[in-house]
PABA-179886 format. One record per residue: x, y negated, z negated of N, C-alpha, C, O, CB in turn. Coordinates in steps of 0.2 Angstrom, whole numbers, padded with zeros to 4 digits, always signed. Glycine has a CB too. Layout:
N
XYZXYZXYZXYZXYZ/...
//
This chain:
158
+0339-0134+0151+0342-0132+0145+0337-0132+0140+0332-0136+0140+0347-0138+0143/+0337-0127+0135+0333-0126+0130+0335-0130+0124+0341-0129+0121+0332-0118+0128/+0332-0136+0122+0334-0140+0117+0334-0137+0110+0338-0139+0105+0330-0146+0116/+0331-0131+0109+0331-0127+0103+0337-0123+0103+0339-0120+0097+0325-0123+0102/+0341-0122+0108+0347-0118+0108+0352-0121+0113+0354-0117+0118+0345-0111+0111/+0354-0127+0112+0358-0130+0117+0365-0127+0118+0367-0127+0124+0359-0137+0115/+0368-0124+0113+0375-0121+0115+0375-0115+0119+0380-0113+0122+0378-0120+0108/+0369-0112+0119+0369-0106+0123+0366-0107+0130+0366-0103+0135+0365-0100+0120/+0363-0113+0131+0359-0115+0137+0361-0121+0141+0359-0122+0146+0352-0115+0136/+0367-0124+0139+0369-0130+0143+0372-0128+0149+0375-0122+0149+0374-0135+0139/+0372-0132+0154+0375-0129+0161+0382-0130+0162+0385-0126+0164+0371-0133+0166/+0385-0136+0160+0392-0138+0162+0396-0141+0157+0401-0139+0155+0391-0142+0168/+0393-0146+0153+0397-0150+0148+0394-0151+0142+0388-0152+0141+0399-0156+0151/+0398-0150+0137+0396-0152+0130+0402-0157+0127+0407-0155+0127+0395-0146+0125/+0399-0162+0124+0404-0167+0121+0402-0169+0114+0396-0170+0113+0405-0174+0126/+0407-0169+0109+0405-0170+0102+0409-0176+0100+0415-0177+0102+0407-0164+0098/+0406-0181+0097+0409-0187+0093+0409-0185+0086+0403-0184+0083+0406-0194+0095/+0414-0185+0083+0415-0183+0076+0419-0189+0072+0424-0190+0074+0419-0176+0075/+0416-0192+0067+0419-0198+0065+0419-0199+0057+0422-0204+0055+0416-0204+0068/+0416-0195+0054+0416-0195+0046+0423-0193+0043+0426-0189+0046+0410-0191+0043/+0425-0196+0038+0431-0194+0035+0431-0187+0032+0436-0184+0031+0433-0199+0029/+0425-0185+0030+0424-0178+0027+0417-0175+0029+0412-0179+0029+0425-0178+0020/+0417-0169+0030+0411-0165+0032+0410-0160+0026+0415-0156+0025+0410-0162+0039/+0404-0160+0023+0403-0154+0018+0399-0149+0021+0393-0150+0023+0400-0157+0012/+0402-0143+0023+0399-0138+0026+0399-0132+0022+0405-0130+0020+0403-0137+0033/+0393-0129+0020+0393-0123+0016+0398-0118+0018+0401-0115+0014+0386-0121+0016/+0398-0116+0025+0402-0111+0027+0409-0111+0026+0413-0107+0027+0400-0109+0034/+0412-0118+0025+0419-0118+0024+0421-0121+0017+0427-0122+0017+0421-0123+0030/+0416-0121+0013+0418-0124+0006+0424-0120+0003+0429-0123+0000+0412-0124+0002/+0423-0113+0003+0428-0109+0000+0435-0110+0003+0440-0110+0000+0426-0101+0000/+0435-0110+0010+0441-0110+0014+0445-0117+0012+0451-0118+0012+0440-0109+0021/+0441-0122+0012+0443-0129+0011+0446-0129+0004+0452-0132+0003+0438-0134+0012/+0443-0126-0001+0445-0126-0008+0452-0123-0008+0456-0125-0012+0440-0123-0013/+0452-0117-0005+0459-0113-0005+0464-0117-0002+0470-0117-0004+0458-0107-0001/+0462-0121+0004+0467-0125+0007+0470-0130+0002+0476-0132+0002+0464-0129+0013/+0465-0133-0002+0468-0138-0006+0472-0136-0012+0477-0139-0014+0461-0142-0010/+0471-0130-0014+0475-0127-0019+0481-0123-0017+0486-0123-0020+0471-0122-0023/+0481-0120-0011+0487-0117-0008+0490-0119-0002+0496-0117+0000+0485-0110-0007/+0486-0123+0002+0489-0125+0009+0488-0120+0014+0490-0121+0020+0496-0127+0008/+0485-0115+0012+0484-0109+0017+0477-0111+0021+0472-0113+0019+0483-0103+0014/+0478-0109+0028+0472-0109+0032+0470-0102+0035+0475-0099+0037+0474-0114+0039/+0464-0100+0034+0462-0094+0037+0461-0094+0044+0458-0099+0047+0456-0091+0033/+0463-0089+0048+0461-0088+0055+0454-0088+0056+0450-0084+0053+0465-0082+0058/+0451-0093+0060+0444-0093+0061+0443-0091+0068+0437-0092+0071+0442-0100+0060/+0447-0087+0071+0446-0085+0078+0441-0080+0079+0439-0079+0085+0453-0082+0081/+0438-0077+0074+0433-0073+0074+0426-0076+0072+0421-0073+0071+0434-0066+0070/+0426-0082+0071+0420-0086+0069+0415-0087+0074+0417-0086+0080+0422-0093+0066/+0409-0088+0072+0404-0089+0077+0405-0095+0082+0403-0094+0088+0397-0090+0074/+0408-0100+0079+0410-0106+0083+0415-0104+0089+0415-0106+0094+0412-0112+0079/+0420-0100+0086+0425-0098+0091+0422-0094+0097+0424-0094+0103+0431-0094+0088/+0418-0089+0095+0414-0085+0100+0410-0089+0104+0410-0088+0111+0410-0080+0096/+0407-0094+0102+0403-0099+0106+0407-0102+0111+0405-0103+0117+0399-0104+0102/+0413-0105+0109+0417-0109+0113+0420-0104+0118+0420-0106+0124+0423-0112+0109/+0422-0098+0116+0425-0093+0121+0420-0091+0127+0422-0091+0132+0427-0087+0117/+0414-0090+0125+0409-0088+0129+0407-0093+0134+0407-0092+0140+0402-0086+0126/+0407-0100+0132+0406-0105+0137+0411-0107+0141+0410-0108+0147+0404-0111+0132/+0417-0106+0139+0423-0108+0143+0424-0102+0148+0425-0104+0154+0430-0108+0138/+0423-0096+0146+0423-0090+0151+0418-0091+0156+0419-0089+0162+0422-0084+0147/+0412-0094+0155+0407-0096+0160+0408-0102+0164+0404-0104+0168+0400-0096+0156/+0414-0105+0163+0416-0111+0167+0413-0117+0165+0413-0122+0168+0413-0110+0174/+0411-0118+0158+0409-0124+0155+0414-0127+0152+0419-0124+0150+0403-0122+0151/+0413-0134+0150+0418-0137+0146+0415-0139+0139+0410-0142+0139+0421-0143+0150/+0420-0139+0134+0418-0142+0128+0423-0147+0126+0429-0145+0126+0417-0136+0122/+0421-0153+0124+0426-0158+0123+0424-0161+0116+0418-0162+0115+0427-0164+0128/+0429-0163+0112+0427-0166+0106+0432-0172+0105+0438-0172+0105+0428-0161+0100/+0429-0178+0103+0433-0184+0101+0433-0184+0093+0427-0185+0090+0431-0190+0104/+0438-0184+0090+0438-0184+0082+0441-0191+0080+0447-0192+0082+0442-0178+0079/+0437-0195+0078+0440-0201+0075+0443-0200+0068+0439-0197+0064+0435-0207+0075/+0449-0202+0067+0452-0200+0060+0454-0206+0057+0455-0212+0059+0458-0196+0062/+0456-0206+0050+0458-0211+0046+0465-0213+0047+0469-0208+0050+0457-0209+0038/+0467-0219+0046+0474-0221+0047+0479-0216+0043+0484-0214+0045+0475-0228+0045/+0477-0215+0037+0480-0210+0032+0475-0204+0032+0470-0205+0029+0482-0213+0025/+0477-0199+0034+0472-0193+0035+0470-0191+0028+0473-0191+0023+0475-0187+0038/+0463-0190+0027+0460-0187+0021+0462-0180+0021+0464-0177+0026+0452-0188+0021/+0462-0177+0015+0463-0170+0014+0459-0166+0019+0461-0161+0021+0462-0168+0007/+0452-0168+0019+0448-0164+0024+0450-0164+0031+0450-0159+0035+0441-0166+0023/+0452-0170+0033+0455-0171+0040+0461-0167+0041+0462-0164+0047+0456-0179+0042/+0465-0167+0036+0471-0162+0037+0469-0155+0038+0472-0152+0043+0476-0163+0031/+0465-0153+0034+0462-0146+0034+0459-0145+0041+0460-0140+0044+0457-0145+0029/+0454-0149+0043+0451-0148+0049+0455-0148+0055+0454-0144+0060+0446-0154+0050/+0460-0152+0056+0465-0152+0061+0469-0146+0062+0470-0143+0067+0469-0158+0061/+0470-0142+0056+0473-0136+0056+0469-0130+0057+0471-0125+0060+0477-0135+0050/+0462-0131+0056+0458-0126+0056+0453-0125+0062+0449-0120+0063+0453-0126+0050/+0453-0130+0066+0449-0130+0072+0450-0123+0076+0455-0122+0079+0450-0136+0077/+0445-0119+0076+0446-0113+0080+0445-0113+0087+0447-0109+0091+0441-0107+0077/+0441-0118+0090+0439-0119+0097+0445-0120+0101+0445-0118+0107+0434-0124+0098/+0450-0123+0098+0456-0125+0103+0459-0119+0106+0461-0119+0112+0462-0128+0098/+0460-0113+0102+0463-0107+0105+0459-0104+0111+0461-0100+0115+0463-0102+0099/+0452-0106+0111+0448-0104+0117+0446-0109+0122+0442-0107+0127+0442-0101+0114/+0449-0115+0122+0448-0119+0127+0445-0126+0126+0443-0130+0130+0445-0116+0133/+0442-0126+0119+0439-0133+0118+0445-0138+0118+0450-0137+0115+0436-0132+0110/+0443-0144+0121+0448-0149+0121+0446-0154+0116+0441-0157+0116+0448-0152+0129/+0451-0155+0111+0450-0160+0106+0455-0165+0106+0461-0164+0107+0450-0156+0099/+0453-0171+0106+0457-0177+0106+0456-0182+0100+0450-0181+0097+0456-0181+0112/+0461-0185+0098+0461-0189+0091+0462-0197+0093+0465-0199+0098+0466-0187+0086/+0458-0201+0089+0459-0208+0089+0458-0211+0083+0455-0208+0078+0455-0211+0095/+0460-0217+0081+0459-0220+0075+0452-0223+0074+0449-0226+0078+0464-0226+0074/+0449-0221+0068+0443-0223+0066+0442-0231+0065+0437-0234+0067+0440-0220+0060/+0448-0234+0063+0447-0241+0061+0447-0245+0068+0444-0250+0068+0454-0243+0058/+0450-0242+0073+0449-0246+0080+0442-0246+0082+0440-0251+0086+0454-0242+0085/+0438-0241+0081+0432-0240+0084+0426-0240+0079+0420-0239+0081+0431-0233+0087/+0427-0242+0073+0422-0242+0068+0416-0247+0069+0411-0245+0067+0425-0244+0061/+0417-0252+0073+0412-0257+0075+0407-0254+0080+0402-0256+0081+0414-0263+0077/+0410-0249+0084+0407-0246+0090+0403-0240+0088+0398-0238+0091+0411-0244+0095/+0405-0237+0082+0402-0230+0080+0395-0231+0077+0394-0236+0073+0407-0227+0075/+0391-0227+0079+0384-0227+0076+0382-0221+0073+0380-0221+0067+0379-0228+0082/+0384-0215+0076+0382-0209+0072+0386-0203+0076+0388-0204+0082+0375-0207+0072/+0387-0198+0073+0390-0192+0076+0384-0189+0081+0378-0189+0080+0392-0187+0071/+0387-0186+0086+0382-0182+0091+0386-0177+0095+0392-0177+0095+0379-0188+0096/+0382-0173+0098+0383-0168+0103+0380-0171+0109+0374-0173+0109+0382-0161+0102/+0383-0171+0115+0379-0173+0121+0380-0167+0126+0386-0164+0127+0382-0179+0125/+0375-0165+0129+0375-0159+0133+0373-0161+0141+0368-0164+0142+0370-0153+0131/+0377-0159+0145+0376-0160+0152+0374-0167+0154+0371-0169+0159+0370-0156+0155/+0377-0172+0150+0376-0179+0151+0369-0181+0151+0367-0186+0154+0379-0181+0158/+0364-0177+0149+0357-0178+0149+0354-0177+0142+0349-0181+0140+0354-0173+0154/+0356-0173+0138+0353-0171+0131+0358-0173+0126+0364-0172+0126+0351-0164+0131/+0355-0177+0121+0359-0179+0115+0356-0175+0109+0350-0174+0108+0359-0186+0114/+0361-0173+0105+0359-0170+0098+0362-0175+0093+0368-0174+0092+0362-0162+0098/+0358-0179+0090+0360-0184+0085+0361-0180+0078+0356-0177+0076+0355-0190+0085/+0367-0181+0076+0369-0177+0069+0367-0182+0064+0369-0188+0064+0376-0175+0069/+0364-0180+0058+0363-0184+0052+0366-0181+0046+0366-0175+0045+0355-0184+0051/+0369-0185+0043+0373-0183+0037+0372-0188+0031+0370-0194+0032+0381-0183+0038/+0373-0186+0025+0373-0190+0019+0379-0194+0019+0384-0192+0023+0373-0186+0012/+0380-0199+0015+0386-0203+0015+0392-0199+0014+0397-0201+0016+0385-0209+0010/+0391-0194+0009+0397-0190+0008+0399-0185+0013+0404-0181+0012+0396-0186+0001/+0395-0184+0018+0397-0180+0024+0393-0173+0024+0394-0169+0028+0404-0178+0024/+0388-0173+0019+0384-0167+0019+0379-0167+0025+0375-0172+0026+0380-0167+0012/+0379-0162+0028+0375-0161+0034+0367-0161+0032+0365-0157+0027+0376-0155+0038/+0363-0165+0035+0356-0165+0034+0352-0162+0040+0348-0157+0038+0354-0172+0033/+0353-0164+0046+0349-0161+0051+0352-0164+0058+0356-0168+0058+0342-0163+0051/+0349-0161+0063+0350-0164+0070+0344-0164+0074+0340-0160+0073+0356-0160+0074/+0344-0168+0079+0338-0168+0083+0340-0169+0090+0344-0173+0092+0333-0175+0082/+0339-0164+0095+0341-0164+0101+0335-0166+0106+0329-0164+0105+0343-0157+0104/+0336-0171+0110+0331-0174+0115+0334-0176+0121+0341-0176+0122+0328-0179+0111/+0330-0178+0126+0333-0181+0132+0335-0188+0130+0332-0192+0127+0327-0181+0138/+0341-0189+0132+0345-0196+0131+0341-0201+0135+0339-0201+0140+0352-0195+0132/+0341-0207+0131+0338-0213+0135+0344-0217+0138+0350-0214+0137+0335-0218+0130/+0343-0222+0142+0348-0226+0145+0354-0228+0141+0360-0227+0142+0345-0231+0149/+0352-0231+0135+0357-0233+0130+0362-0228+0128+0368-0229+0127+0354-0237+0124/+0359-0222+0126+0363-0216+0124+0367-0214+0129+0373-0211+0128+0358-0211+0122/+0365-0214+0136+0369-0211+0141+0375-0216+0142+0381-0214+0144+0365-0211+0148/+0374-0223+0141+0379-0228+0141+0384-0227+0136+0390-0228+0136+0376-0235+0141/+0381-0225+0130+0386-0224+0124+0390-0218+0126+0396-0218+0124+0381-0222+0118/+0387-0213+0129+0392-0207+0131+0397-0209+0135+0403-0207+0134+0387-0201+0134/+0396-0213+0140+0401-0215+0145+0406-0219+0141+0412-0218+0143+0398-0220+0150/+0404-0223+0136+0409-0227+0133+0414-0222+0129+0420-0223+0129+0406-0232+0128/+0411-0217+0125+0415-0213+0121+0419-0208+0125+0424-0206+0123+0410-0209+0116/+0417-0206+0131+0421-0202+0136+0427-0206+0138+0432-0203+0139+0416-0200+0142/+0426-0213+0139+0432-0217+0141+0437-0217+0135+0443-0217+0136+0430-0224+0143/+0434-0217+0129+0439-0217+0123+0442-0210+0123+0448-0210+0122+0435-0219+0117/+0438-0205+0124+0441-0198+0124+0447-0198+0129+0452-0195+0127+0436-0193+0126/+0446-0200+0135+0451-0200+0140+0458-0203+0138+0463-0202+0141+0449-0203+0147/+0457-0208+0134+0463-0212+0132+0466-0210+0125+0471-0212+0123+0461-0220+0131/+0463-0204+0122+0465-0202+0116+0470-0197+0116+0471-0193+0121+0459-0200+0112/+0473-0195+0110+0479-0190+0110+0476-0183+0109+0471-0182+0106+0483-0192+0103/+0479-0179+0114+0477-0172+0114+0480-0168+0108+0486-0169+0107+0478-0169+0121/+0476-0164+0105+0479-0160+0100+0479-0153+0103+0475-0151+0106+0475-0160+0093/+0484-0149+0101+0485-0142+0103+0486-0137+0097+0486-0131+0098+0491-0142+0108/
//
């Protein structure tokens, strides 16, 4: 796998842990603002993420995401759950309560092929800073096993 291009080069599995109450993403600022004012969600099935998911699923790979959510959904979480484009193309997304797992949560990540981790770094407000992809150490692989077990017990969204 090419760590500089993990979504195009992973072999079998990609798993995402997402736990912040809000993510500030430049590419969705306008759509989120419109959602807040009108309640409308734009179809993202032509987005680059939808294309990435579709290509990987068609190649026989799996993409799974565990989204930890607030007990009372934030406006962003409401928007995000309605706007996830990957679901239409086979990304499996499950939900669980952030409060139940807040002591176990360390940081958001993508894990590829149970070997490579891409640790996501954000500001406190959810603004994306950077990510670093590397070969996972033993503790990180154990962390993946834990979060995958939580994933298996979590509610599927469709």
